[in-house]
Steps between C-alpha positions, in 0.01 A plus 500: 500500500272662750317168605623142513391237242405154636483157329147468361443874446334600179671795330386735227753729326422832342733700276455861392704734282546817697733702284639516148794717398751512213855383556749782490794281380303273259266669256340161394401414857292618800496435871189349638411496874281207618330457838448140612283381786422156634182463714401197708150353560443740793554797270833585668792636301771248548759630249529834324776638265587742246700396185666691221556339161675641193284388200533558127253742354267401208647570156 
């Protein structure tokens, strides 16, 4: 959270898939890396994070 968020701010949130890889322990699943950013009305990044998720592959 590089900048504070105040009451009345308008936030936009963007998500991007940055990496896909197969799971080593589960052949039916993969690990997806997401990057999330929240931007206020002054175009300042107020929140940024990376998230990993284990998701089932398509059949």
